[in-house]
C-alpha positions in Angstrom: -17.7 24.6 -24.5 -18.9 21.8 -22.1 -16.1 20.5 -20.0 -14.9 17.0 -20.8 -15.3 14.2 -18.4 -14.9 10.4 -18.4 -17.3 7.8 -17.1 -14.8 5.5 -15.6 -17.2 2.6 -14.9 -20.4 1.5 -16.6 -21.9 -1.7 -17.9 -22.9 -1.2 -21.5 -23.4 -4.8 -22.3 -26.3 -5.0 -19.9 -29.7 -5.6 -21.5 -30.8 -2.1 -20.4 -28.8 -0.7 -23.3 -29.5 -3.3 -26.1 -29.9 -1.6 -29.5 -29.3 1.8 -28.0 -25.6 2.4 -27.9 -25.4 5.0 -30.6 -27.9 7.2 -28.8 -26.3 6.5 -25.4 -22.9 7.7 -26.9 -24.5 10.7 -28.5 -26.2 11.7 -25.2 -22.8 11.3 -23.3 -20.9 13.5 -25.8 -23.6 16.2 -25.4 -23.0 16.1 -21.7 -19.3 16.3 -22.1 -18.8 12.6 -21.5 -16.1 11.8 -24.1 -14.8 8.4 -22.8 -16.4 5.5 -21.0 -15.0 2.2 -19.5 -17.5 -0.5 -19.8 -16.8 -3.4 -17.3 -17.2 -7.0 -17.8 -18.3 -8.8 -14.5 -18.1 -12.4 -15.8 -15.1 -13.5 -17.9 -17.3 -15.8 -20.1 -18.9 -12.6 -21.3 -15.6 -10.8 -22.2 -16.0 -11.4 -25.9 -19.2 -9.3 -26.1 -17.9 -6.7 -23.9 -14.8 -6.4 -26.0 -16.8 -6.2 -29.2 -18.7 -3.1 -27.7 -15.2 -1.4 -27.1 -14.0 -2.4 -30.6 -17.2 -0.9 -32.2 -17.0 2.5 -30.6 -14.2 4.8 -30.4 -15.0 6.4 -27.0 -15.4 3.2 -25.2 -12.6 1.2 -23.4 -13.2 -2.0 -21.3 -11.9 -4.0 -18.4 -12.8 -7.4 -17.3 -12.8 -9.7 -14.2 -15.2 -11.8 -11.9 -17.5 -9.7 -9.7 -17.3 -10.8 -6.1 -21.0 -11.6 -6.1 -20.5 -14.0 -8.9 -17.2 -15.6 -7.6 -18.8 -18.7 -6.3 -20.9 -19.3 -9.5 -18.3 -18.6 -12.2 -15.0 -20.5 -12.9 -12.2 -19.1 -10.9 -10.2 -16.8 -13.1 -6.5 -17.4 -13.5 -3.7 -14.7 -13.4 -2.6 -16.0 -16.9 -6.1 -15.6 -18.2 -6.4 -12.0 -17.2 -2.9 -11.2 -18.3 -3.8 -12.5 -21.8 -6.7 -10.1 -22.0 -4.3 -7.1 -21.4 -2.9 -7.6 -24.9 -6.0 -6.0 -26.4 -5.3 -2.3 -27.1 -8.7 -1.1 -25.5 -8.4 -3.4 -22.4 -7.4 -0.9 -19.8 -8.2 -2.4 -16.2 -8.4 -5.6 -14.2 -11.9 -6.2 -12.6 -14.2 -5.5 -11.3 -13.2 -7.7 -8.4 -13.4 -7.3 -4.6 -15.5 -8.3 -1.7 -19.2 -8.0 -1.1 -20.5 -9.5 2.2 -23.9 -7.6 2.0 -25.5 -10.1 -0.4 -22.9 -13.0 -0.5 -21.0 -13.4 2.7 -21.4 -17.1 2.4 -18.8 -17.0 -0.5 -16.3 -14.9 1.4 -13.5 -17.3 1.1 -13.7 -17.7 -2.7 -14.2 -14.0 -3.0 -10.9 -13.5 -1.3 -9.1 -16.1 -3.3 -10.4 -14.4 -6.6 -9.4 -10.9 -5.4 -5.9 -11.9 -4.8 -5.7 -13.6 -8.3 -6.9 -10.3 -9.8 -4.5 -8.2 -7.8 -1.6 -10.4 -9.0 -2.8 -9.7 -12.5 -2.9 -5.9 -12.0 0.6 -6.0 -10.5 2.0 -8.0 -13.4 0.3 -5.9 -16.2 0.6 -2.5 -14.7 -3.1 -2.0 -15.3 -5.4 -0.6 -12.5 -7.3 -2.8 -10.3 -11.0 -2.0 -10.2 -12.4 -2.7 -6.7 -16.0 -3.4 -5.7 -16.2 -3.2 -1.8 -19.5 -3.6 0.3 -19.8 -4.5 3.9 -16.2 -5.9 3.9 -14.2 -2.9 5.0 -11.9 -4.7 7.4 -10.9 -7.6 5.1 -10.7 -5.3 2.1 -8.3 -3.1 3.9 -6.2 -6.0 5.1 -5.9 -7.8 1.8 -5.1 -4.6 -0.2 -2.3 -3.7 2.2 -1.0 -7.2 2.5 -0.7 -7.6 -1.2 0.8 -4.2 -1.8 3.7 -5.3 0.6 4.1 -8.2 -1.8 4.5 -5.7 -4.8 3.0 -2.3 -5.8 0.0 -2.1 -7.9 -2.6 0.7 -8.8 -6.2 0.7 -7.9 -9.5 2.6 -8.0 -12.2 1.9 -5.3 -15.1 2.0 -7.8 -18.5 3.5 -6.6 -17.0 4.2 -3.3 -19.5 4.3 -0.4 -17.7 2.7 2.4 -16.1 4.1 5.6 -13.9 6.8 6.2 -11.3 4.2 7.4 -11.4 2.2 4.2 -11.0 5.4 2.2 -7.9 6.3 4.3 -6.5 2.9 3.9 -6.8 3.0 0.1 -5.6 6.6 -0.1 -2.6 5.9 2.0 -1.6 3.0 -0.6 -1.8 5.7 -3.3 -5.2 4.5 -4.7 -8.1 6.4 -6.1 -11.7 6.8 -5.0 -14.6 7.1 -7.6 -17.7 9.1 -7.1 -20.9 7.5 -8.3 -24.5 8.8 -8.1 -24.7 7.8 -4.6 -22.7 10.9 -3.7 -25.3 13.2 -5.2 -28.2 11.7 -3.2 -29.6 14.2 -0.5 -28.9 11.8 2.4 -25.3 11.1 1.4 -23.6 14.1 3.2 -21.4 11.7 5.3 -20.1 10.0 2.1 -19.5 13.6 0.6 -17.5 14.4 3.6 -15.3 11.4 3.0 -14.6 12.7 -0.6 -14.1 16.3 0.7 -11.2 15.0 2.9 -9.6 13.1 0.0 -6.8 14.7 -2.2 -8.4 16.2 -5.4 -5.6 14.4 -7.4 -7.1 11.1 -6.4 -10.8 11.5 -7.5 -12.6 9.8 -10.5 -16.2 10.0 -11.5 -18.5 7.2 -12.9 -22.1 6.2 -13.4 -22.1 2.2 -12.6 -24.8 2.5 -15.3 -27.4 1.1 -15.5 -27.5 1.4 -11.7 -27.6 4.3 -9.2 -28.8 7.3 -11.3 -28.1 10.6 -9.6 -30.8 13.3 -9.2 -32.6 14.4 -11.2 -32.9 10.9 -12.7 -32.8 8.9 -9.5 -34.9 5.7 -9.7 -34.5 5.6 -13.5 -32.0 3.8 -15.6 -28.6 5.3 -15.5 -26.5 6.2 -18.4 -23.0 7.6 -19.1 -24.5 11.1 -19.8 -25.5 11.4 -16.2 -21.8 11.4 -15.0 -22.1 15.1 -15.5 -24.7 15.4 -12.6 -22.5 13.5 -10.3 -19.4 15.6 -11.3 -21.4 18.8 -10.7 -22.1 17.6 -7.2 -18.4 16.6 -6.9 -17.3 20.1 -7.8 -19.7 21.4 -5.1 -18.4 19.0 -2.6 -14.7 19.9 -3.4 -15.5 23.6 -3.5 -14.3 24.0 -7.1 -15.6 25.5 -10.2 -17.1 22.7 -12.3 -14.6 23.3 -15.2 -11.7 22.9 -12.8 -13.2 19.9 -11.2 -13.8 18.2 -14.6 -10.2 19.0 -15.8 -8.6 17.5 -12.7 -10.7 14.3 -12.8 -9.6 14.0 -16.4 -6.0 14.2 -15.3 -6.5 11.8 -12.6 -8.2 9.3 -15.0 -5.3 9.7 -17.6 -2.7 9.1 -14.8 -4.4 5.9 -13.4 -5.7 4.6 -16.9 -2.6 5.5 -18.7 -3.3 2.9 -21.4 -6.6 4.6 -22.3 -5.0 8.0 -22.2 -2.3 6.9 -24.7 -4.7 5.1 -27.1 -4.9 6.4 -30.5 -7.6 5.3 -33.0 -6.1 3.1 -35.8 -5.7 4.9 -39.1 
């Protein structure tokens, strides 16, 4: 049997998948990808992302304001995010975070948005889903400051930042998620960061439709391709693929406990 894994972060509402979701889910199942978390990046689009999760049993969802959209979208409120958590398939807060690579001019509003999302994660008990790019120092500082105000759980999605930020996140008890970037030939330094991390703190994802791993690099990514990243992850951690897959499933179930406890209504 093909070991089961979970794509912990994808964007199935994007136009790349329009009209194709039944095939996408079937492809995923054949690769052993039995669950997916599709992420809403703009809260005004939450209804259509929710509808995808409601229509397909293997799909869960999360919602937040992506940092690159923080200046262009209405600022989320803690109450707004908490209200979303009432849905049985809403399993995470975000993605949120800091991105100074393309949108450094909106750093202040990004920080404000991030702290609102952290507060919602703290109050709901759902994991925070973080996007971090070119903002390591501010990210580590804010995550630490907020943790001192009250504990919360978190995954550093599509982690491709420094060893220092990885250590700061891990020291807070957070998780690191492997994307297709970790399977790129020139990503050895990033693989070394994961190799040094505790195996019980690793997740896998696609960030589909972006960042397809080899042998599909440069093409549209999809949840089935999580398996390629996971195989490179097993190699990186010096584990048999089945053992690596099983451990990432345990990790996902621990962090996304609401998804793990979900049962399909009769």
